[in-house]
N, C-alpha and C positions, 0 to 999 in steps of 0.2 A: 617267105618265112620257111617254106619247106626246104629250099636249098640251104638256108642257114642251119636248120636243125640237122640236115644230113651232113653238112660240112663240119659242124661242131662234133657230131657223133663219131666222125672218122678222123678227127684231129688228135693225134697222140699227144699226151702231156709231155712238155719239154721240147716239142718240135717247133722249128721256125719254117714258115712257108712264105714264099715270095709272091708278090702280086701277079707275076707272070704265070706261076704254077696255078694259082687260084683262078686266074682267068681261064686257063685250060679246063678247069673243073666247072666252069660256068658262072663263076662269081665275078661280076662286073665291078668297075671302079666305084660306081655309085653305091653298090651293095657294101663294099668295104668301108666306104665313108660312113654309111649308116651304122654298120656293125661297130665301128670305132666309137662313134658318138653314144651308142647304146652301152658301151663298156664290155662287150663280149670279147673283143680282140684289141691288142695293143701293138703299136709300132715298136720294133726293136732295132730297126735300121730303115733307111729310106727304101721303101719298096719291099719290106719284109715284116712279118707279123708273128705274134705268139698269142696263145690264149691268155686272157686276163688272169693274173695271179700266178702264172707259171714261172718257175725258175728255169733259166736258159743257160746252158753251157755250150762249149764248142761242139760237142757231139750232137746237140740239138740242131745247131746250125749246119753241120755236115749232113745230117739226116735230110734236112730240107734241100740242101744242095744236090743230094743224090736223087731226089725226085725229078730233077730236071736236067741233070748233067751226068755223063758217064764218068764219074769220079769215084775213086776208092781210097780208103785209108791203107797205107802200105809202109814199106821200109821198116825203120826202127820202131815207129809208132805201133804198127800191127804186131810186131814181135813183143813189145811191152804189154800190149793188151792181152796177148796170149801167155804172158808170164815168163817170157824169155829175157826181158831187159834186166839189167843189174840195178838200175835206179828208177823204179817205177813210181811216177807221180802223175797226177791228173791236173796239175796247175803249173804255171810258170815254166813251160817247156815248149819245145818245137813239135808241131804236129805235121807229119809228112803225108801229103796228098798227091795222088798221081792220076793222070789220064793219058790214054794213047789216042784219043779222038778230039779232045778239046784243048785248045792252046791258052785260053783265058778263062777266068772265073767271072761270074756276074758281079756287078758293082756292089750290090747289097751285101754280098759275102766278103769280098776282098777289102772293102772300105770301112768295115766295122771291126771293132775290137772285141774278139770272142774270148779274151782272157789267156790266150796262148799265142805263140808265134806260129803262123801258118807258113809252111814251105811247100809250095805247089810246083810240081814238075810235069811238063809235057814229056812223057817218057815212052818212046816207042821201042821198048826193050826186046820185044818178041816178034817174030815174023807173022804169027797169027795169034788170035785170042785163044786162051786156054782156060776154059770154064772151071776146071777142077782146081785151078790155082787161086781161087777165091773161097772165102768162107764168110760166115756171118758172126756178128758180135752183138749181143743184147745189152742194151744200156737202159735200164728202167723199162719203159714201154716202147723203146725205139730199137729197131733191128737194122744194123748198119753193115754195109758191104766192106770187107777188109781183105787184104791179101792173106792167103794161107802162109804158114811159116816158110815153106820152100820158096815161094815167090818173093816174100817180104825180104828174105835175106839177100837174094840177088838184087833187089831194088836198093837195099842199103849199101851193097858193095859198089853200086854205080856212083856213090858220092865220095868214095875214097880217092884222093886224100883231102879234097876241098872241104866237105861238110861232115865227114865221118872219119874217125881215126882207125888205123889198121889194128891197133892193140885192142880196142873195144870190140871190133868185129871178131877178132880171134876168141875173145872171152865168150861172146854170145854163141859162136859156132860150137864151143865146148858143150853148151847145154842142149844143142840140137840133136839129141840122140834118137829121136823117134821119127825122123823125116821119112817120107815115102819114096823109095828109090825109083819107082816107076814114074812118078811125077817129076822128080829131079831130072831123070834122064830126058824126058820130053822137054822140060824147060831149058836144059842146057843145049839140047840139039837145036832148039828154036830161038835161042838167045842171040841177039845181034851183036852184043858187046864181047869182044875178045878179052878185054881186061877183066870183065866180070866173071867170065867162065874160068879163066886161069886162076883168079883169086879164090873163087869158090872151091875148085879142086885142090888147090894148094892147102887151104885151111882145113878142108875135110880130111885130106890125107894125113895132115899133121895130128889131128885128133883121133884118127883111126876108128871112125864110127863104123858100126857093122854094115850100115847101108852103103858105105863107100865101095865095098867089095862087090856089090851088085851092079855097079855102074859099068857100062861099056864105053870106055874112053875112046875107042876107035871110031865111034859114031859121032863124036863131038869135035867140031871144027875149032881148033885152037889157033888158027891163023899162022902167020909168019912173022919173023922178026922179034925183037925184044920189046918189053914194056917196062918203063921206069915208073914204079908206083910210089916210092918214097925216096927222098933225097938222102944221100950218103948211106944207102942200104947195101946189102949183100945180094949178089946175083944167084938166083935159083936156076940151075941149068935145065931141070926137067920142064918147068913151066915158063921159063925165060922171063922172069919178072924180078925186079929188085924189091926186097923186103927188109924190114928192120933186122939188124944184125943178130939180135937175141934169139930170133926164131930159126936162124940158120946155124948157130953155134951148137 
């Protein structure tokens, strides 16, 4: 009973916890069965639980996922949560999750419908982990790990053109007026993707943000050869990428 009281006192409202996580906290399978029969907790998926009476959304599921996996909210979703998206909604949309250490998600998470489309990427975008490139997002009583805008935009660029349009990325870049040049510099120097680095610098220069002038491009490896980003585009000689014609005219 003491373990139950302690568990319930530390269980944030709106959070989903897996049986695996709860076992790590000393809650055995027979305890969970007893707690379910007593009406204190309820199954929301096979191997996952919530407090009785709680409303659960995708953030509550991601919060539980983050207790056991090195996964973060990033890309376009992180930018939307920070107010940079053009069409911000919290339902019927795609949520972008990333991890550089885990290639799969647990069954309780990926096999359940959390009300949104989950797009998970194993994305080893940077040579080393950069702690400053993350921030926190508070959702009711939950504190979630998400990408800072500087990192989130680079993650979003990795999906062009398959899952992200060039035009929308340009519109979002227009609003990124307060990025931190020191962090951008580190991210670009450590970024593994030539395509992402070239796209980022092209878009930043087009919008002439103040922080762009503080970047030292000589320290950023932009690779060799040309990159075809969009079909039937125009070639930008400086960054050696093909882009939609309206941005080059």
